[in-house]
N, C-alpha and C positions, 0 to 999 in steps of 0.2 A: 504492500499499500504505499509506503513511503517513496520508493522509486519511483510509483507511478504520480505521485505528488509534483516529487521535483520536477519530472519530465514536461506534466501539465505547467507547470511555473515557466519551464523555457519561454513559451511563445505568449505568455500572460503581457498585455500594456503595464507599463512600470508603476501605478499605481496598486494593481492589483497582485504584481508579483513583491514588490515589496511589501505590500501586507499581508500576503501569505507568508513570506521568510519569519517577518516579526511573529506575526499571531498565532501561525500553524507550527510551524517550526522550531519558533522560539528563541530563531536568531539575533543579534542585537545591531540590527543597521543603522549609520547614521544619516545624516539631512542631505538633500542632494544627492543622493547615490544613483547611479545608471547603471543595470544589467544589462547587458543584450543578450542575444540568443547563446546561451552559454550556461554548461550543468554543472551545479553546484551541489554536492553530498559530502557534506563533512557534520560529525557529531557538533562541535563547536566552532561557531561562526563569527566573526567578531567584523566589521567592516566600520571605518570609520566615515565623518564627513567628506563630501564632494568627491568621492573614489567613483571611477568608472571601468567598469569592466567590460569590454568588446562582444566581439561575437565570436561561436563555434570554439568557445576553452571547454576544457572538462577538466574538471575539479572535484576528485572522486578517493574514498579510501582513506579521508584524512579526520584523527582523531580532531584536529582544531586547525583552521584556517582563520588567520588575521592580517588584517589590511588598514595599514594608518593613515591619516587624512590627508586628501589629496593626493591619493595614487590613482596611476593609470596603469591599466592591464589592456595591452592591444588584443589580436585575435589570434584564435589556433595554436595556444598556448595550450600543454599539458600538465599538470599537476597531479601525481598519481600516489598515492600512500599504501601501508599494507597496516587493516586491521586486523588481520588474523590471529594476534596474539597479541593483546596488550600491556603483558609484561616482559614483550621484547621488542615490539615496534613503536618508536615516538611516534612517526607521522604526523609531526607538526610544523607549520611553514605561517612563521610572522616576516611580514612586510611593513617595513617601516613607512615614515612619511614621506610623503612627497616622490613616492618612486616612480620610475618610468620601464615598466616591462614590455619590452617591442614584441614583434609575431614572429610563431613557428620556434619557442623555443620548448623545453622536456625538462620537466622539474621532476627526481625522483625522490618523494617525501617518506623514504620509512625511519630517518633518523631526523632531528631536530635542525631543519633549514633557517635561518634567518639571515635577511638582508635588510643592510641597515638605511637610514632614512638619507632622503636624495641620492640613490643609485638610480645608475641607468644600467637595464642590460638591453645591449644595443642590435641593431643586425638582424642577422636570425638563424635559427639552428643551434645555440646554447646548451649543452647538456649538463645538469645538477645531479652528480649520483650519491647516496648518500647510505650507500649498504657497501659493503665488503664479502668475499670471501675467505673463512680461513679454514687452515688444514693442522690436524691434530690426529697422528697416529694412524695417517690413510683416511681419517674419517673428516670429510666438510661441512661447512655449516657457515649459513648465511648471516651476518650481523649488522646493525645499525652504525653508521657513524654520522656525525654532526658536521655542517656545512657551516659557516659562519662567515658573513661578507659584511666588511662593516661602514661606514658612512661616505657618502660623496667619492663612490667607485664608480668604473666606467669600466663595464665587462662586453669587451669587443665580438663581435659575428663569432660563430661555430666553435669559440673558448668549449672546454671540459672539467669540469671541475669536481673534484672527486674527495671527500672526506678533510677540506682543507679548511684554512683561516686566513682571510686575505682582511690586515688591516686598512682604517681608514685613508681614505685620500686615493688608492691605490687605480691605475691603471692595466688592464688585463688585456693582454695583446689579442688579437683578433685570431684566431686560430691555435691558440694556448691551451697546455693539457694541463692543471694545475692538483697535484696531487699530495701537495703537504702543507704545513703552517707556517708562516711568514709573521716575522714579529715587526711589531712595528720598530718604527724609526720619526727622525725628528725633520723627516722630510716627506715629501710626496715620492714614488718610484712608481716604474713600468716594469711588469713583469712579464716576460713572454718566453716562447718556445717548446719543444717538448724534450723531458719537462721544463715546467717555466721555472726560471730564474730569475734575477733583477737585471733587467737591460740597463735600466737610465735611473739616476735619481735628480730629482726638479729641486 
């Protein structure tokens, strides 16, 4: 029944859609929020004021989906979580304020994925991966890992982020593979390459 309601909500006019989300689903939706033809299915949803979510985004399998004030999510983005085991998979996505998230990106929300305010995920085809495979005595297992992107970060097209920490003010070059934590410094810097390393300090 829940999924049927959420599917119907996709095509409802804005006032009816927001009313349904607030009063039937119990979600916290701010003022002047616009949600296009997108599917949203998370246990907890908190959307701030003046948030715009475009068309054909899929947000499903999340325990928590949070978006700060004045943020923009464009079209054709996939945000996939894992609710098969609440004691294992965090499946929590937190987007700060004034986020610009362009089109055709993929976010695996198995762990905690946090993107700080005033950050732009530009271009298209960037991937965020928040789980990893471990090997123990010939046995394999999947485990969640966290991704933290700081404030005022720019992420170029076709980048891949895997269980990493990116400090405030960082520029991530297009096509980069970021698979480790970078410590903050007293300056901004550019990271790029496969695997990504610091290429330039500003």
